[in-house]
N, CA, C and O atoms as a GROMACS GRO file, in nm:
protein
  492
    1UNK      N    1  -1.353   0.269   1.213
    1UNK     CA    2  -1.306   0.401   1.183
    1UNK      C    3  -1.281   0.411   1.034
    1UNK      O    4  -1.228   0.317   0.974
    2UNK      N    5  -1.318   0.519   0.973
    2UNK     CA    6  -1.291   0.544   0.832
    2UNK      C    7  -1.220   0.677   0.819
    2UNK      O    8  -1.257   0.775   0.883
    3UNK      N    9  -1.117   0.680   0.736
    3UNK     CA   10  -1.039   0.801   0.716
    3UNK      C   11  -1.004   0.808   0.569
    3UNK      O   12  -0.950   0.713   0.512
    4UNK      N   13  -1.034   0.920   0.507
    4UNK     CA   14  -1.000   0.942   0.366
    4UNK      C   15  -0.916   1.068   0.359
    4UNK      O   16  -0.962   1.175   0.399
    5UNK      N   17  -0.796   1.056   0.309
    5UNK     CA   18  -0.706   1.169   0.293
    5UNK      C   19  -0.673   1.180   0.146
    5UNK      O   20  -0.631   1.083   0.084
    6UNK      N   21  -0.692   1.297   0.090
    6UNK     CA   22  -0.660   1.319  -0.051
    6UNK      C   23  -0.559   1.432  -0.062
    6UNK      O   24  -0.543   1.512   0.030
    7UNK      N   25  -0.493   1.438  -0.174
    7UNK     CA   26  -0.398   1.547  -0.197
    7UNK      C   27  -0.306   1.513  -0.312
    7UNK      O   28  -0.303   1.400  -0.362
    8UNK      N   29  -0.233   1.611  -0.353
    8UNK     CA   30  -0.138   1.594  -0.463
    8UNK      C   31  -0.021   1.505  -0.419
    8UNK      O   32   0.003   1.489  -0.299
    9UNK      N   33   0.050   1.448  -0.515
    9UNK     CA   34   0.166   1.366  -0.480
    9UNK      C   35   0.268   1.448  -0.400
    9UNK      O   36   0.296   1.564  -0.431
   10UNK      N   37   0.322   1.384  -0.297
   10UNK     CA   38   0.430   1.446  -0.221
   10UNK      C   39   0.389   1.540  -0.109
   10UNK      O   40   0.475   1.602  -0.047
   11UNK      N   41   0.258   1.552  -0.082
   11UNK     CA   42   0.216   1.646   0.023
   11UNK      C   43   0.217   1.582   0.161
   11UNK      O   44   0.203   1.653   0.261
   12UNK      N   45   0.232   1.450   0.170
   12UNK     CA   46   0.244   1.386   0.300
   12UNK      C   47   0.128   1.299   0.344
   12UNK      O   48   0.109   1.278   0.464
   13UNK      N   49   0.049   1.248   0.249
   13UNK     CA   50  -0.066   1.164   0.284
   13UNK      C   51  -0.022   1.037   0.357
   13UNK      O   52  -0.079   1.002   0.460
   14UNK      N   53   0.077   0.968   0.303
   14UNK     CA   54   0.124   0.845   0.366
   14UNK      C   55   0.190   0.875   0.500
   14UNK      O   56   0.171   0.801   0.596
   15UNK      N   57   0.269   0.982   0.507
   15UNK     CA   58   0.332   1.022   0.633
   15UNK      C   59   0.226   1.049   0.739
   15UNK      O   60   0.240   1.006   0.853
   16UNK      N   61   0.120   1.120   0.702
   16UNK     CA   62   0.011   1.147   0.795
   16UNK      C   63  -0.052   1.016   0.843
   16UNK      O   64  -0.076   1.000   0.963
   17UNK      N   65  -0.078   0.924   0.751
   17UNK     CA   66  -0.136   0.796   0.787
   17UNK      C   67  -0.048   0.722   0.886
   17UNK      O   68  -0.098   0.667   0.985
   18UNK      N   69   0.081   0.719   0.860
   18UNK     CA   70   0.173   0.648   0.950
   18UNK      C   71   0.178   0.714   1.088
   18UNK      O   72   0.183   0.644   1.189
   19UNK      N   73   0.178   0.847   1.091
   19UNK     CA   74   0.180   0.918   1.220
   19UNK      C   75   0.052   0.894   1.299
   19UNK      O   76   0.057   0.873   1.420
   20UNK      N   77  -0.062   0.897   1.233
   20UNK     CA   78  -0.190   0.869   1.300
   20UNK      C   79  -0.189   0.725   1.352
   20UNK      O   80  -0.233   0.700   1.465
   21UNK      N   81  -0.139   0.632   1.272
   21UNK     CA   82  -0.131   0.492   1.314
   21UNK      C   83  -0.042   0.475   1.435
   21UNK      O   84  -0.077   0.403   1.528
   22UNK      N   85   0.074   0.540   1.435
   22UNK     CA   86   0.164   0.533   1.551
   22UNK      C   87   0.096   0.587   1.676
   22UNK      O   88   0.105   0.528   1.783
   23UNK      N   89   0.028   0.701   1.660
   23UNK     CA   90  -0.042   0.760   1.775
   23UNK      C   91  -0.151   0.666   1.827
   23UNK      O   92  -0.159   0.642   1.948
   24UNK      N   93  -0.234   0.615   1.737
   24UNK     CA   94  -0.344   0.528   1.779
   24UNK      C   95  -0.294   0.403   1.850
   24UNK      O   96  -0.349   0.363   1.953
   25UNK      N   97  -0.189   0.343   1.796
   25UNK     CA   98  -0.137   0.220   1.856
   25UNK      C   99  -0.071   0.247   1.991
   25UNK      O  100  -0.074   0.161   2.079
   26UNK      N  101  -0.013   0.365   2.009
   26UNK     CA  102   0.051   0.400   2.135
   26UNK      C  103  -0.051   0.446   2.239
   26UNK      O  104  -0.050   0.401   2.353
   27UNK      N  105  -0.139   0.537   2.199
   27UNK     CA  106  -0.235   0.596   2.293
   27UNK      C  107  -0.354   0.507   2.321
   27UNK      O  108  -0.415   0.517   2.427
   28UNK      N  109  -0.387   0.419   2.229
   28UNK     CA  110  -0.504   0.332   2.242
   28UNK      C  111  -0.465   0.189   2.206
   28UNK      O  112  -0.486   0.146   2.093
   29UNK      N  113  -0.408   0.115   2.302
   29UNK     CA  114  -0.359  -0.020   2.271
   29UNK      C  115  -0.465  -0.114   2.216
   29UNK      O  116  -0.430  -0.215   2.155
   30UNK      N  117  -0.593  -0.086   2.235
   30UNK     CA  118  -0.698  -0.173   2.182
   30UNK      C  119  -0.710  -0.160   2.030
   30UNK      O  120  -0.770  -0.245   1.965
   31UNK      N  121  -0.652  -0.055   1.973
   31UNK     CA  122  -0.656  -0.036   1.828
   31UNK      C  123  -0.537  -0.109   1.768
   31UNK      O  124  -0.423  -0.086   1.809
   32UNK      N  125  -0.563  -0.196   1.673
   32UNK     CA  126  -0.457  -0.269   1.604
   32UNK      C  127  -0.462  -0.233   1.456
   32UNK      O  128  -0.569  -0.220   1.398
   33UNK      N  129  -0.347  -0.217   1.398
   33UNK     CA  130  -0.342  -0.183   1.256
   33UNK      C  131  -0.277  -0.296   1.177
   33UNK      O  132  -0.180  -0.358   1.223
   34UNK      N  133  -0.330  -0.321   1.062
   34UNK     CA  134  -0.271  -0.414   0.967
   34UNK      C  135  -0.290  -0.350   0.832
   34UNK      O  136  -0.393  -0.289   0.806
   35UNK      N  137  -0.194  -0.361   0.748
   35UNK     CA  138  -0.208  -0.300   0.616
   35UNK      C  139  -0.075  -0.291   0.546
   35UNK      O  140   0.024  -0.352   0.588
   36UNK      N  141  -0.073  -0.214   0.440
   36UNK     CA  142   0.049  -0.192   0.366
   36UNK      C  143   0.043  -0.053   0.304
   36UNK      O  144  -0.064   0.006   0.287
   37UNK      N  145   0.160  -0.002   0.273
   37UNK     CA  146   0.170   0.125   0.202
   37UNK      C  147   0.254   0.102   0.078
   37UNK      O  148   0.319  -0.002   0.064
   38UNK      N  149   0.252   0.197  -0.012
   38UNK     CA  150   0.343   0.194  -0.125
   38UNK      C  151   0.438   0.311  -0.109
   38UNK      O  152   0.397   0.423  -0.077
   39UNK      N  153   0.565   0.284  -0.130
   39UNK     CA  154   0.667   0.388  -0.121
   39UNK      C  155   0.730   0.408  -0.258
   39UNK      O  156   0.743   0.313  -0.336
   40UNK      N  157   0.769   0.529  -0.285
   40UNK     CA  158   0.833   0.560  -0.413
   40UNK      C  159   0.977   0.509  -0.415
   40UNK      O  160   1.047   0.510  -0.313
   41UNK      N  161   1.018   0.466  -0.531
   41UNK     CA  162   1.157   0.434  -0.556
   41UNK      C  163   1.205   0.540  -0.653
   41UNK      O  164   1.151   0.553  -0.763
   42UNK      N  165   1.306   0.616  -0.613
   42UNK     CA  166   1.352   0.728  -0.694
   42UNK      C  167   1.490   0.700  -0.751
   42UNK      O  168   1.575   0.639  -0.685
   43UNK      N  169   1.510   0.744  -0.873
   43UNK     CA  170   1.640   0.738  -0.938
   43UNK      C  171   1.688   0.879  -0.966
   43UNK      O  172   1.626   0.975  -0.920
   44UNK      N  173   1.794   0.894  -1.039
   44UNK     CA  174   1.850   1.027  -1.066
   44UNK      C  175   1.754   1.114  -1.147
   44UNK      O  176   1.757   1.236  -1.137
   45UNK      N  177   1.668   1.051  -1.227
   45UNK     CA  178   1.574   1.128  -1.309
   45UNK      C  179   1.435   1.140  -1.250
   45UNK      O  180   1.344   1.186  -1.319
   46UNK      N  181   1.416   1.100  -1.126
   46UNK     CA  182   1.283   1.107  -1.065
   46UNK      C  183   1.233   0.969  -1.025
   46UNK      O  184   1.312   0.877  -1.004
   47UNK      N  185   1.101   0.955  -1.014
   47UNK     CA  186   1.041   0.830  -0.970
   47UNK      C  187   1.057   0.722  -1.076
   47UNK      O  188   1.026   0.743  -1.193
   48UNK      N  189   1.104   0.605  -1.033
   48UNK     CA  190   1.124   0.493  -1.125
   48UNK      C  191   1.040   0.372  -1.086
   48UNK      O  192   1.041   0.270  -1.156
   49UNK      N  193   0.966   0.382  -0.976
   49UNK     CA  194   0.881   0.271  -0.936
   49UNK      C  195   0.827   0.286  -0.796
   49UNK      O  196   0.841   0.390  -0.732
   50UNK      N  197   0.764   0.178  -0.750
   50UNK     CA  198   0.704   0.174  -0.617
   50UNK      C  199   0.739   0.041  -0.552
   50UNK      O  200   0.754  -0.061  -0.619
   51UNK      N  201   0.750   0.044  -0.420
   51UNK     CA  202   0.761  -0.078  -0.340
   51UNK      C  203   0.633  -0.091  -0.258
   51UNK      O  204   0.567   0.008  -0.230
   52UNK      N  205   0.598  -0.213  -0.222
   52UNK     CA  206   0.489  -0.237  -0.129
   52UNK      C  207   0.555  -0.276   0.004
   52UNK      O  208   0.644  -0.361   0.008
   53UNK      N  209   0.510  -0.211   0.113
   53UNK     CA  210   0.570  -0.229   0.245
   53UNK      C  211   0.459  -0.255   0.345
   53UNK      O  212   0.363  -0.178   0.353
   54UNK      N  213   0.471  -0.362   0.423
   54UNK     CA  214   0.370  -0.387   0.527
   54UNK      C  215   0.386  -0.283   0.637
   54UNK      O  216   0.495  -0.231   0.659
   55UNK      N  217   0.275  -0.252   0.706
   55UNK     CA  218   0.280  -0.149   0.808
   55UNK      C  219   0.377  -0.182   0.921
   55UNK      O  220   0.434  -0.092   0.982
   56UNK      N  221   0.397  -0.310   0.948
   56UNK     CA  222   0.495  -0.347   1.051
   56UNK      C  223   0.638  -0.343   0.997
   56UNK      O  224   0.733  -0.370   1.070
   57UNK      N  225   0.654  -0.309   0.870
   57UNK     CA  226   0.782  -0.294   0.801
   57UNK      C  227   0.864  -0.423   0.795
   57UNK      O  228   0.985  -0.418   0.772
   58UNK      N  229   0.798  -0.537   0.815
   58UNK     CA  230   0.869  -0.664   0.807
   58UNK      C  231   0.893  -0.708   0.663
   58UNK      O  232   0.988  -0.781   0.636
   59UNK      N  233   0.807  -0.663   0.571
   59UNK     CA  234   0.819  -0.706   0.431
   59UNK      C  235   0.818  -0.585   0.340
   59UNK      O  236   0.730  -0.499   0.349
   60UNK      N  237   0.917  -0.578   0.253
   60UNK     CA  238   0.924  -0.479   0.146
   60UNK      C  239   0.951  -0.554   0.017
   60UNK      O  240   1.041  -0.638   0.011
   61UNK      N  241   0.873  -0.524  -0.085
   61UNK     CA  242   0.889  -0.593  -0.214
   61UNK      C  243   0.861  -0.496  -0.327
   61UNK      O  244   0.788  -0.399  -0.309
   62UNK      N  245   0.919  -0.520  -0.445
   62UNK     CA  246   0.892  -0.433  -0.560
   62UNK      C  247   0.746  -0.448  -0.605
   62UNK      O  248   0.696  -0.559  -0.619
   63UNK      N  249   0.682  -0.336  -0.625
   63UNK     CA  250   0.542  -0.340  -0.671
   63UNK      C  251   0.532  -0.303  -0.818
   63UNK      O  252   0.459  -0.368  -0.893
   64UNK      N  253   0.603  -0.200  -0.860
   64UNK     CA  254   0.597  -0.157  -1.000
   64UNK      C  255   0.727  -0.086  -1.035
   64UNK      O  256   0.788  -0.019  -0.952
   65UNK      N  257   0.768  -0.101  -1.160
   65UNK     CA  258   0.890  -0.038  -1.209
   65UNK      C  259   0.867   0.013  -1.350
   65UNK      O  260   0.786  -0.042  -1.426
   66UNK      N  261   0.939   0.118  -1.385
   66UNK     CA  262   0.941   0.164  -1.523
   66UNK      C  263   1.034   0.070  -1.600
   66UNK      O  264   1.139   0.030  -1.549
   67UNK      N  265   0.994   0.036  -1.720
   67UNK     CA  266   1.084  -0.047  -1.800
   67UNK      C  267   1.011  -0.135  -1.896
   67UNK      O  268   0.889  -0.128  -1.912
   68UNK      N  269   1.089  -0.219  -1.961
   68UNK     CA  270   1.037  -0.309  -2.062
   68UNK      C  271   1.009  -0.448  -2.007
   68UNK      O  272   1.005  -0.544  -2.084
   69UNK      N  273   0.990  -0.460  -1.879
   69UNK     CA  274   0.962  -0.589  -1.816
   69UNK      C  275   0.828  -0.643  -1.864
   69UNK      O  276   0.745  -0.568  -1.915
   70UNK      N  277   0.808  -0.772  -1.848
   70UNK     CA  278   0.682  -0.835  -1.883
   70UNK      C  279   0.582  -0.819  -1.769
   70UNK      O  280   0.620  -0.817  -1.652
   71UNK      N  281   0.457  -0.808  -1.804
   71UNK     CA  282   0.352  -0.800  -1.703
   71UNK      C  283   0.254  -0.689  -1.733
   71UNK      O  284   0.271  -0.613  -1.828
   72UNK      N  285   0.151  -0.681  -1.650
   72UNK     CA  286   0.050  -0.578  -1.672
   72UNK      C  287   0.108  -0.439  -1.648
   72UNK      O  288   0.196  -0.420  -1.563
   73UNK      N  289   0.058  -0.344  -1.722
   73UNK     CA  290   0.105  -0.205  -1.711
   73UNK      C  291  -0.003  -0.119  -1.647
   73UNK      O  292  -0.122  -0.136  -1.669
   74UNK      N  293   0.045  -0.025  -1.566
   74UNK     CA  294  -0.039   0.083  -1.513
   74UNK      C  295   0.035   0.210  -1.550
   74UNK      O  296   0.136   0.245  -1.489
   75UNK      N  297  -0.016   0.278  -1.651
   75UNK     CA  298   0.056   0.394  -1.704
   75UNK      C  299   0.191   0.349  -1.757
   75UNK      O  300   0.198   0.258  -1.840
   76UNK      N  301   0.298   0.411  -1.710
   76UNK     CA  302   0.432   0.376  -1.757
   76UNK      C  303   0.500   0.268  -1.671
   76UNK      O  304   0.615   0.232  -1.695
   77UNK      N  305   0.428   0.218  -1.572
   77UNK     CA  306   0.484   0.120  -1.480
   77UNK      C  307   0.440  -0.022  -1.513
   77UNK      O  308   0.326  -0.046  -1.553
   78UNK      N  309   0.533  -0.116  -1.496
   78UNK     CA  310   0.502  -0.258  -1.509
   78UNK      C  311   0.485  -0.313  -1.368
   78UNK      O  312   0.574  -0.298  -1.284
   79UNK      N  313   0.371  -0.375  -1.341
   79UNK     CA  314   0.337  -0.424  -1.208
   79UNK      C  315   0.397  -0.562  -1.186
   79UNK      O  316   0.388  -0.649  -1.272
   80UNK      N  317   0.457  -0.579  -1.068
   80UNK     CA  318   0.511  -0.709  -1.027
   80UNK      C  319   0.397  -0.784  -0.955
   80UNK      O  320   0.378  -0.768  -0.834
   81UNK      N  321   0.323  -0.864  -1.030
   81UNK     CA  322   0.207  -0.932  -0.974
   81UNK      C  323   0.243  -1.025  -0.859
   81UNK      O  324   0.166  -1.037  -0.764
   82UNK      N  325   0.358  -1.091  -0.867
   82UNK     CA  326   0.394  -1.184  -0.760
   82UNK      C  327   0.415  -1.111  -0.628
   82UNK      O  328   0.377  -1.162  -0.523
   83UNK      N  329   0.474  -0.992  -0.630
   83UNK     CA  330   0.489  -0.914  -0.507
   83UNK      C  331   0.352  -0.874  -0.452
   83UNK      O  332   0.328  -0.884  -0.332
   84UNK      N  333   0.264  -0.829  -0.541
   84UNK     CA  334   0.131  -0.789  -0.497
   84UNK      C  335   0.059  -0.909  -0.436
   84UNK      O  336  -0.003  -0.899  -0.331
   85UNK      N  337   0.067  -1.023  -0.504
   85UNK     CA  338  -0.002  -1.143  -0.455
   85UNK      C  339   0.058  -1.196  -0.326
   85UNK      O  340  -0.015  -1.249  -0.242
   86UNK      N  341   0.189  -1.182  -0.306
   86UNK     CA  342   0.255  -1.237  -0.188
   86UNK      C  343   0.260  -1.141  -0.069
   86UNK      O  344   0.280  -1.185   0.044
   87UNK      N  345   0.242  -1.012  -0.092
   87UNK     CA  346   0.250  -0.915   0.017
   87UNK      C  347   0.114  -0.849   0.041
   87UNK      O  348   0.060  -0.857   0.152
   88UNK      N  349   0.059  -0.786  -0.060
   88UNK     CA  350  -0.064  -0.708  -0.042
   88UNK      C  351  -0.188  -0.796  -0.023
   88UNK      O  352  -0.269  -0.770   0.066
   89UNK      N  353  -0.203  -0.898  -0.106
   89UNK     CA  354  -0.323  -0.982  -0.098
   89UNK      C  355  -0.337  -1.049   0.038
   89UNK      O  356  -0.447  -1.048   0.093
   90UNK      N  357  -0.231  -1.108   0.097
   90UNK     CA  358  -0.248  -1.166   0.230
   90UNK      C  359  -0.294  -1.066   0.336
   90UNK      O  360  -0.373  -1.099   0.424
   91UNK      N  361  -0.245  -0.942   0.326
   91UNK     CA  362  -0.290  -0.839   0.420
   91UNK      C  363  -0.440  -0.815   0.402
   91UNK      O  364  -0.515  -0.813   0.500
   92UNK      N  365  -0.483  -0.798   0.278
   92UNK     CA  366  -0.625  -0.774   0.252
   92UNK      C  367  -0.709  -0.894   0.294
   92UNK      O  368  -0.820  -0.877   0.345
   93UNK      N  369  -0.659  -1.015   0.274
   93UNK     CA  370  -0.733  -1.134   0.316
   93UNK      C  371  -0.745  -1.143   0.467
   93UNK      O  372  -0.849  -1.184   0.519
   94UNK      N  373  -0.639  -1.106   0.541
   94UNK     CA  374  -0.646  -1.106   0.687
   94UNK      C  375  -0.753  -1.009   0.735
   94UNK      O  376  -0.830  -1.039   0.826
   95UNK      N  377  -0.757  -0.894   0.673
   95UNK     CA  378  -0.857  -0.794   0.712
   95UNK      C  379  -0.996  -0.847   0.681
   95UNK      O  380  -1.086  -0.840   0.765
   96UNK      N  381  -1.014  -0.899   0.561
   96UNK     CA  382  -1.143  -0.951   0.520
   96UNK      C  383  -1.186  -1.071   0.600
   96UNK      O  384  -1.304  -1.088   0.629
   97UNK      N  385  -1.091  -1.155   0.638
   97UNK     CA  386  -1.123  -1.281   0.704
   97UNK      C  387  -1.169  -1.265   0.848
   97UNK      O  388  -1.206  -1.363   0.912
   98UNK      N  389  -1.168  -1.147   0.897
   98UNK     CA  390  -1.224  -1.132   1.030
   98UNK      C  391  -1.136  -1.064   1.131
   98UNK      O  392  -1.139  -1.099   1.249
   99UNK      N  393  -1.059  -0.969   1.087
   99UNK     CA  394  -0.982  -0.892   1.183
   99UNK      C  395  -1.075  -0.833   1.289
   99UNK      O  396  -1.039  -0.822   1.406
  100UNK      N  397  -1.194  -0.797   1.246
  100UNK     CA  398  -1.291  -0.741   1.341
  100UNK      C  399  -1.330  -0.843   1.448
  100UNK      O  400  -1.363  -0.804   1.560
  101UNK      N  401  -1.327  -0.971   1.415
  101UNK     CA  402  -1.361  -1.074   1.514
  101UNK      C  403  -1.250  -1.090   1.617
  101UNK      O  404  -1.276  -1.126   1.731
  102UNK      N  405  -1.126  -1.063   1.576
  102UNK     CA  406  -1.011  -1.085   1.663
  102UNK      C  407  -0.976  -0.963   1.747
  102UNK      O  408  -0.921  -0.976   1.856
  103UNK      N  409  -1.006  -0.846   1.696
  103UNK     CA  410  -0.963  -0.722   1.761
  103UNK      C  411  -1.083  -0.632   1.787
  103UNK      O  412  -1.174  -0.626   1.704
  104UNK      N  413  -1.084  -0.562   1.900
  104UNK     CA  414  -1.199  -0.478   1.934
  104UNK      C  415  -1.226  -0.364   1.836
  104UNK      O  416  -1.341  -0.334   1.807
  105UNK      N  417  -1.120  -0.300   1.785
  105UNK     CA  418  -1.138  -0.185   1.696
  105UNK      C  419  -1.040  -0.193   1.580
  105UNK      O  420  -0.937  -0.125   1.583
  106UNK      N  421  -1.068  -0.272   1.479
  106UNK     CA  422  -0.974  -0.282   1.368
  106UNK      C  423  -0.969  -0.152   1.288
  106UNK      O  424  -1.068  -0.078   1.282
  107UNK      N  425  -0.857  -0.125   1.229
  107UNK     CA  426  -0.838  -0.004   1.150
  107UNK      C  427  -0.773  -0.045   1.019
  107UNK      O  428  -0.670  -0.114   1.020
  108UNK      N  429  -0.830  -0.005   0.908
  108UNK     CA  430  -0.778  -0.039   0.776
  108UNK      C  431  -0.742   0.089   0.704
  108UNK      O  432  -0.813   0.189   0.715
  109UNK      N  433  -0.633   0.088   0.630
  109UNK     CA  434  -0.595   0.208   0.554
  109UNK      C  435  -0.561   0.169   0.412
  109UNK      O  436  -0.505   0.062   0.387
  110UNK      N  437  -0.595   0.256   0.319
  110UNK     CA  438  -0.561   0.238   0.179
  110UNK      C  439  -0.501   0.368   0.128
  110UNK      O  440  -0.553   0.476   0.156
  111UNK      N  441  -0.393   0.357   0.053
  111UNK     CA  442  -0.338   0.475  -0.014
  111UNK      C  443  -0.328   0.442  -0.162
  111UNK      O  444  -0.354   0.330  -0.204
  112UNK      N  445  -0.289   0.540  -0.238
  112UNK     CA  446  -0.274   0.527  -0.381
  112UNK      C  447  -0.406   0.500  -0.452
  112UNK      O  448  -0.411   0.430  -0.553
  113UNK      N  449  -0.513   0.555  -0.398
  113UNK     CA  450  -0.638   0.549  -0.472
  113UNK      C  451  -0.633   0.663  -0.571
  113UNK      O  452  -0.604   0.776  -0.534
  114UNK      N  453  -0.660   0.636  -0.693
  114UNK     CA  454  -0.652   0.745  -0.791
  114UNK      C  455  -0.689   0.696  -0.928
  114UNK      O  456  -0.732   0.582  -0.947
  115UNK      N  457  -0.671   0.782  -1.024
  115UNK     CA  458  -0.702   0.750  -1.162
  115UNK      C  459  -0.592   0.661  -1.215
  115UNK      O  460  -0.476   0.701  -1.224
  116UNK      N  461  -0.629   0.540  -1.250
  116UNK     CA  462  -0.533   0.444  -1.305
  116UNK      C  463  -0.578   0.408  -1.445
  116UNK      O  464  -0.696   0.382  -1.468
  117UNK      N  465  -0.485   0.406  -1.537
  117UNK     CA  466  -0.520   0.362  -1.671
  117UNK      C  467  -0.449   0.230  -1.694
  117UNK      O  468  -0.327   0.226  -1.705
  118UNK      N  469  -0.526   0.125  -1.701
  118UNK     CA  470  -0.470  -0.010  -1.710
  118UNK      C  471  -0.483  -0.067  -1.850
  118UNK      O  472  -0.584  -0.048  -1.918
  119UNK      N  473  -0.379  -0.136  -1.890
  119UNK     CA  474  -0.390  -0.210  -2.015
  119UNK      C  475  -0.434  -0.351  -1.981
  119UNK      O  476  -0.409  -0.397  -1.870
  120UNK      N  477  -0.499  -0.422  -2.073
  120UNK     CA  478  -0.546  -0.558  -2.045
  120UNK      C  479  -0.429  -0.650  -2.012
  120UNK      O  480  -0.318  -0.633  -2.062
  121UNK      N  481  -0.456  -0.748  -1.926
  121UNK     CA  482  -0.354  -0.847  -1.892
  121UNK      C  483  -0.328  -0.936  -2.013
  121UNK      O  484  -0.421  -0.977  -2.083
  122UNK      N  485  -0.203  -0.966  -2.035
  122UNK     CA  486  -0.168  -1.058  -2.143
  122UNK      C  487  -0.202  -1.199  -2.100
  122UNK      O  488  -0.185  -1.235  -1.983
  123UNK      N  489  -0.251  -1.280  -2.192
  123UNK     CA  490  -0.285  -1.418  -2.156
  123UNK      C  491  -0.168  -1.509  -2.173
  123UNK      O  492  -0.178  -1.629  -2.146
   0.00000   0.00000   0.00000
């Protein structure tokens, strides 16, 4: 199954994805979902970062924060590479490694596809 949802920030793309996933897993037990989403972290002045959260909600970790922290930047955010490597990469590797072999109808979801302006990684 392939699903692409686009829209402006805050219109409910991730909420829609989660609701569709809940429905599929409840109505069609043969469908299994594995993946992660990114959630906004908000402060008094607006968005200050993102967390990465597994779809089963067992793991939540900081993905990016505004600030003077060390690490690669995406726009005004500093990416926490260790969180990405420890949470997101294993999910993607499980999917790549053969989720289709283990489950009759695997379903993969990606959010936060968009225009990213990246600065080079510091060596």
